[in-house]
C-alpha positions in Angstrom: 28.7 -6.1 9.5 29.2 -3.5 7.0 27.1 -0.5 6.7 24.7 -1.4 4.2 24.3 -5.0 6.0 23.7 -2.9 9.5 21.5 -0.4 8.0 19.4 -3.4 5.7 19.0 -5.4 9.0 17.8 -2.5 11.2 14.9 -1.9 8.2 14.3 -6.1 8.1 13.6 -6.0 11.9 11.9 -2.7 12.3 9.3 -3.5 9.5 8.5 -6.8 11.4 8.2 -4.8 14.4 5.9 -1.4 13.2 3.8 -4.3 11.5 3.4 -6.4 14.7 3.1 -3.5 17.4 2.2 -0.3 15.7 4.6 2.9 15.5 4.1 3.7 19.4 4.1 -0.2 20.8 7.7 -0.2 19.0 10.9 0.8 20.6 14.4 1.9 18.9 15.9 0.1 21.4 13.9 -3.3 21.2 14.8 -2.8 17.0 18.1 -2.5 18.0 18.3 -5.5 20.3 17.1 -7.6 18.3 19.2 -6.0 15.1 22.2 -6.7 16.8 23.2 -3.6 16.9 23.8 -0.6 19.4 21.4 2.6 19.5 24.2 4.6 17.9 24.2 2.8 14.9 20.3 3.5 14.5 20.7 7.2 15.0 23.7 7.1 12.7 21.8 5.4 9.6 17.8 7.2 10.4 18.2 9.8 13.3 15.2 8.7 15.1 12.5 6.5 15.0 10.1 8.6 13.2 12.7 8.5 10.5 13.5 4.7 10.4 9.4 4.6 10.4 9.6 6.4 7.2 12.3 4.6 5.7 10.4 1.2 6.3 7.5 2.9 4.1 9.8 3.8 1.7 11.5 0.9 0.8 8.5 -1.1 0.3 6.3 1.6 -1.4 9.5 2.4 -4.2 8.8 -1.4 -5.3 5.4 -1.1 -6.1 5.1 2.8 -6.9 6.9 2.5 -10.4 4.7 -0.6 -11.2 1.5 0.8 -10.5 2.4 4.2 -12.4 3.6 2.0 -15.6 -0.1 0.1 -15.5 -1.9 3.6 -15.2 0.0 4.9 -18.1 -1.6 1.9 -19.9 -4.9 2.9 -18.7 -4.1 6.5 -20.1 -3.9 5.5 -23.5 -7.3 3.7 -23.6 -10.4 5.9 -24.7 -12.3 7.2 -22.2 -15.5 5.5 -23.1 -13.7 2.2 -22.9 -15.7 -0.7 -21.6 -12.9 -2.3 -19.4 -11.0 1.3 -18.1 -12.7 1.1 -14.6 -11.6 -2.3 -14.2 -7.9 -1.8 -15.8 -7.9 1.6 -13.4 -8.6 -0.6 -10.1 -5.9 -3.4 -11.5 -3.3 -0.8 -11.4 -3.9 0.0 -8.2 -4.5 -3.6 -6.6 -1.9 -5.8 -8.2 1.3 -4.9 -7.5 0.2 -4.4 -4.1 -0.8 -8.0 -4.4 2.2 -9.3 -5.9 4.5 -7.2 -3.0 2.4 -9.3 -0.4 2.4 -12.8 -2.0 5.4 -13.2 -4.2 8.2 -10.7 -2.7 7.5 -11.3 0.8 5.8 -7.9 1.5 3.8 -9.1 4.4 5.1 -6.6 7.0 4.0 -3.8 5.0 0.4 -5.0 4.0 0.3 -4.7 7.8 1.9 -1.4 8.6 -0.7 0.0 5.8 -3.8 -1.9 7.6 -2.8 -0.1 10.6 -2.0 3.1 8.9 -4.8 5.3 9.6 -4.5 4.4 13.8 -0.8 5.7 13.9 0.1 8.9 15.5 -1.3 12.1 13.1 1.8 13.9 13.0 3.6 10.7 11.9 1.4 9.8 9.1 0.5 13.2 7.5 3.7 14.5 6.1 4.2 10.7 5.1 0.9 10.9 3.3 1.6 14.1 1.7 4.9 13.3 0.3 4.9 9.6 -0.3 1.2 8.2 -1.3 -0.6 11.9 -2.1 1.4 12.1 -5.7 0.0 8.8 -6.5 -3.3 9.3 -5.6 -4.2 12.4 -7.3 -2.9 10.3 -10.8 -5.5 8.0 -9.9 -7.9 10.3 -9.2 -7.2 12.4 -12.3 -7.9 8.7 -14.3 -10.6 7.9 -12.4 -12.3 11.1 -13.1 -11.7 10.6 -16.8 -13.5 7.5 -16.8 -16.7 8.8 -14.8 -16.6 12.8 -15.3 -20.2 13.5 -14.1 -19.0 11.7 -10.4 -18.0 15.0 -7.8 -14.7 15.2 -6.6 -16.4 13.7 -3.2 -17.2 10.5 -4.6 -14.2 10.4 -6.4 -11.9 10.7 -3.5 -14.4 8.3 -1.2 -14.1 5.7 -4.3 -10.5 5.8 -4.2 -10.2 5.7 0.0 -12.9 2.7 0.3 -11.0 0.8 -2.7 -7.6 1.4 -0.7 -8.8 0.2 2.7 -10.8 -2.6 0.9 -6.9 -3.7 -0.5 -5.3 -3.3 2.4 -7.8 -5.0 5.4 -8.9 -7.8 2.9 -5.7 -8.9 2.2 -3.9 -9.2 5.5 -5.8 -11.8 7.4 -4.2 -13.8 10.7 -6.2 -17.1 10.1 -4.4 -17.8 6.7 -1.9 -20.7 6.8 1.3 -19.3 5.0 3.1 -21.7 2.8 6.3 -19.7 2.8 6.5 -18.7 6.5 5.4 -15.3 5.5 2.4 -14.8 4.0 -0.2 -17.0 2.1 0.3 -17.8 -1.8 -2.6 -17.9 -3.1 -2.8 -21.0 -6.3 -4.1 -18.4 -8.5 -3.1 -14.9 -7.8 -4.4 -13.4 -10.7 -7.9 -14.8 -9.7 -7.4 -13.5 -6.6 -6.7 -9.7 -7.8 -9.5 -10.4 -10.3 -11.6 -10.7 -7.2 -10.4 -7.5 -5.9 -11.1 -5.8 -8.9 -14.2 -6.9 -9.6 -16.0 -5.9 -6.2 -13.9 -2.5 -6.4 -15.3 -1.7 -10.0 -18.9 -3.2 -9.1 -19.1 -0.4 -6.4 -17.6 2.5 -8.4 -20.1 1.3 -11.3 -23.2 1.3 -9.0 -22.0 4.8 -7.9 -21.8 5.9 -11.4 -25.2 4.6 -12.4 -26.7 5.8 -8.9 -25.7 9.3 -9.8 -26.7 9.2 -13.4 -30.3 8.7 -12.3 -29.8 12.3 -10.6 
C-alpha cells in the first residue's frame, strides 16, 4: 500500500471509529488494526491520536468551508434590508453540511460534530479556535448586519443554537439508509428549506422581541 493510500485508509477508519465511539472511546491501536497497518504508521503520518482527530476534522471541514464562504459572499452583496437576507445566511450555513452528509457520504463527520461538545476540552478548544472560529466570526458579522439591534450575546447564541440544531437534527440512528451510509431524502433542497425556515423563524422572533424593548 502506498503512503497516500495508507494515510487515506487510516483517516477513513479513524473517522468511522471517532464517530461511533468518540475520542476517548477510540484507541489508536484499534484504528491501526482495522486499517491493516502498524502503529508506527500512525505515528509516522500523524504523530498522535489528537493530531489524527484534527486531521479527520480538517478533511471534512475543508470540503464545506469554501462552499459556506462562497454562499456567504452572495449574502454580503445583498442589501441589509433585503427581506430574504436572514434566510440566505442560514442557507449558507446549512446547505454545505446537508450536501456533505447526504450526497458526499459525510455521515461520520455529522456524528463527530454531534459529539463535539462532549469531547475533552483540551482537544476541542484549540480545534475550535483554529478551524471553526474564523468562519463563525464571518457568519456573526453577517447576522449583525441583518439585525444590527441585537446584542453580541443574542447573535452568538443564535448562531450556536443554529449549529447545534443542524448538528443534532441531521443525525438520526432510526433512519434507514439508501446507500448503506446515510439517508438520502427525495427532496434535499426541501430538507434544507425546512432547516432554514426553523432557524430563521427563531432568529426573526428574537429580532421582533428585542425590537419591543
